[in-house]
Steps between C-alpha positions, in 0.01 A plus 500: 500500500775750599686429178188596294430804709849614422460446133163685515644791684793547251258476205273740669792750563616475131155578382511851690832668430859478398726347770849425617533141585780367721560126524681362814608134524580388851587180680204382735635291783150357570469374139858434441460645160542844336175706493424783253332826616371783278459860620292707270484880518238678301604819315365743239361481242193337625225435247246452761584846669491666161150354461405623856612854402285488193199399729559800713530738219177392348327583834590860580387633831421135630684323769648152421618222712758259367553138656756229473654242724845624394666775693756539236242562227297744719825686562567534142134624447543755772824643355362511138184675600673746723741579227207549265377769727230309691440531875567156631469315829571140601403223728775243513688295743758674713300808570417606841121504598530897493635505163234268356220692674630835371507367141147343532353828650669714223350272232158504657516891513558501133870631538652196299436391148628151545538255787760226453425199735613145530226254555677375817512838676208679325257225439316499845408760763507805265249725365593627151139601382637833345618286210253442210752279315694198652770361291681160542855479350517160624252280678605324827505118504180502722162593352382586852797750541418646159141555595585653832730746316203596262281553818737781617332715225156343469356533850291733715598839368549409139144612415646840435594346165257385234709181466853370614698381207718178541782476237742220472822555301603176343821437296363319194595132448673481845431311834276794590184367323551146594540570868190715520286256316612215717452693830147605390418148408615357822410812707767429757875513571747412234711294738174274547472424134857426411474141621313440185733415230243586225480853651866537508524416134241757419661764699864446361424374164154631403391125459127437549387162591 
């Protein structure tokens, strides 16, 4: 299961942005064998971030929330949007509670154009109803976690908008589409379905039984 998850994570990262990849081979005393590890650092350009900026530009005077489970990707998005002249806040791991609250309050007051949030840090316990648009640069492996993130924008208070738009940015012909299809079909955690060899083939190879 962990091997497949690692493959899926790498494929998902490659679907988002350019990256520096560092490969390290180390001797594992427990396995009595050499083990290879990869370290992936996302960097500009990011085609998904470019698409996000297009979404924001098409919705002037509207607040947007962007989600991804990847902190690296959301950091790229925050930097690019800031450089483009937008007012940007963030909710990610490593922030203090005070910083997070200040960002959320500013967003709710209409002082920010974009909120960049990881699904882990921003998927629960927050109210982001100032947003009329919620953009997923990536979906988390859990459909429950994805729906919780959507609910940050679509809850009591969101009635100030005629509707709340949910947009998924997918890289065509990549792992993105297959993962989302499998998760929606199984409506659960990815780790729970990876025991099924047919599903693993579908995820990694696009093979349909």
